[in-house]
N, C-alpha and C positions, 0 to 999 in steps of 0.2 A: 544605422540599426545593426545590432549584432545578432546574426542568426546562429542558432545553436546547432553545432555540426557534431553528429554522432556517427558519422560514416566509419565503417569498420568495426563498430562495437557490436557485441552479442549481448542482448538484454533478455532477461527472464522476468515476466510479470505475472504473479498469481492474482487471482481474483479478477481475471481479465474479461470475463463474459459481461459484466455490468459496471456502471457507475464509474468511479474514480479510476479503478483498475482498466477498464475498457478505454477511457479516454487517454490514460497514461501510455498503454501499448501503442494505440494508434499515433499518438503524438511523438513518441520515440521512433517509430517507424517513419513518420514524416521528417524527422530530423536525420534520417539515414541509418539508424540502427536496424540490425536484423533481429526480430523480436519472436521469442517463444511465448505464446499466449496460453496461459494454464489456468484451469478452473475445473471445478467439480461438474460444471455444466459444459460437457464436451461440445454440444451442438452450438452453444453460445459462442465459444471460442473458435469453432470452425467457421462460423459465420463471420466473425471478426477477421480472422486471418485471410479469408476470401476478399473481404472488403479492402483490407490493407493491400492485397495483391492488386485489386482493380485500380487502387489509387497510385500504383507505381512502387509500392513498398514490398517488403520481404517479410514473411511471417510463417510459423508453423503453429499448429493447435495441439495442446496436450491436456489430458485429463489428469487432474491430481486431487486428493483428498488430503489437504495440508495437516489434518490431525493424525495422519497415519504416516509414520516415518518410512516404511517400505514404499508407499506410494510417492513420497517425497524424493526419496533416492532414485526412484525410477524416472520421475520427471527431470531431475537434474542430469541423470545419465543420458536420457533421451535428447536433452537440449544440446549437451556436449557433442553427442554422436552425430546429431543432424546439422548442428550449426558451428560448433567449435566452442573453445573455452569461454565461459561466461565472465563478462566485463561488468555488467549492471545486473543487480538483483533488486526488484521492486516487490515488496511484500505488501500487497493491498488485499489479499483475502481477509474477510472479516464477517461476523454475523452479530446479531443482537436478538434479544427476546423482547416482546411487548413490554412497555413500561409498567412496573408494578413496584409497590413498596418492597424494601429489601426482605422484610420478614415473611413475605409470601413467595419468595423465589424458591423453587425446589432445588435439591442437591443436583438433580439431573440437568436442570436448566443452567445452573451456575457452571456445572463442569462443561457443558456443551459450548458455552461462550469462551471458557478459557481454553478449551481443546483447539479451537480454531484461532482465536484472536491473540493468544499468547504462545501456546505450545506450536502452533503452526509457523509462526515467525521463528521461533527457536530452531525447529526442524529444518526450515528452508536455509537458514542461515548456516546451520551445522552442515547441511549437504553441500554447500558450495564454498565453505571456508577453506578447507585444505587446498582445493584447486586454486583459489585466489591467493593463498599464501605462497604456493609454489610459483605463480606467475608474478607475484610481488606488485599487484594492483588490483583494484576493484572498487566499485561503488555499491553500497547497500543502502537502500531507502525503505525504512519500515514505517508503515502507515499507523501513526498514533491518532490523536484526536485532541482537540482542546478539552474534551470531556475527561482526559487523563490529567488535566491541570485544575479543572474547576468542577465542582459537583453538579451533576444534573438530576433533578427531582425524578425519583422512581427508576433510575438507571444505574443501580450499584454495580451489577456485574459488568456491564460495558465500561463504565467509567474506571473502575478498578482494574480491569484488564488492560485498558489502554495506558494507565499509569504504569502498570507493570512493563508494557512495551517500551515506554520512554525510559525507564531505568535500565532495562535489559539492553537497550540500544547504547546507552552510555558505557556499560560494562564492555559490551562487544567493541565499541569504538576504542576504548583504552587498550583492549588486548590485541587488536588488529592493526593499530596505528604503526608499529614498528615494520609493517609489511606494506605500507603505502595504500592501505585500504581504508576508505572513508565509510562511516556508518553514521546515518543521520535518521532522526525521528521526524517525519513530515506530519504535522499536527493540523488537519483540516478543521475548520469551523463548520457550522451547519452548511451543508451543500445540498444542492438539489438532485438527490439520487433517490432511487427506489427505497432505500433503507430509510431516509428521512420521510418520504411519503408515507411509509408504512406506520412511522411513529405519529405523524401529525394528521393522518386521514381521519376526517370526522371530528377533528378537534382544532378548529380554527383559532381557539383562544390560545392554545399552546404555541401554535405557529406564530401567532402575533407577539406572544411574550418573547419568543426566541428573536424575532426580527427586531424587536425593540432594543435588543441588546447588541445589535450590529451597527456600529457608528457609520459605516458606509451605506447603510440603508437597504442592502439586498443580501440574500444569501449567496454564497459561492455557487459557481457552475462547476460541473466535473473538469471542463476545460481550464478553468482558473487553477485547479489543483494539478492538472496534467502538465501545465506550463512550468510549474514549480519543479515537478518531478524531473522534467527534462533538463532544467537548469542544474539541479543536483546531480544528475547523471553526467554532466559535462565537465570539461576542464575548468570552466568558469568558476565552479565550486570546488576547486582542488584543495583549498586550505580551510574547508569546512568539515568538521566531524565531532561526534559527541553531542550534538546540539538537538534540541527539540523545537523545531521552527514552525511558527503558526502561520496559516494562510486562512484567515478568518474575518477579514473586513474590519478588524479591530476589536473583536469580541474579548480577547484576552491579550492585555498589552505587556506581557512579560514572557 
């Protein structure tokens, strides 16, 4: 059995207070990385960092609003100041709005989704790119979604934002490849997170519809997604870049 070894790596994970981001931060720490856990929910990442410490890992907690570049710059600077140069960036911070027909989405709702889900990833990558270029290595994992590849009923803002993440990732990968920096879009399928529970709460029919489209017969867990993040962060994935890779139980087979 191959054990993923991230000993000596410094990882920065956004959206780490909950869901996939939380599982990813904890798993990277279990693999030996020192992790900066960042989220707009400071109490949530402080609790996570303490839990990682109790389990024998090493982590710090940082507050960030990924939609604000000054906040992102401060987060990146604090990570480097406290831990050292960043080797791995995992952009997991994301939001969605309650499902609704696209023509009923307000401009404010649309802009809020794009501010976090797209602009936030751009800001975080921008804030660490120069440092990774100087050190001539790095791994960037951007959380996309299979919703960026296939349409989801009444989720126009989220699906289009995740499609933007996928293509942004490809452009970044092309530009950063000469510096030995890998950039990958990790595209989860339906995963048992608070975000999914918010969508399907009170709508068992929708949950059943989504589940019927998963050939493996179950939704992913946050740990399923975190395991893949750890792989992408490791040397085992050293020749993968510019890809949008699904972890979805077979929902999207391309």
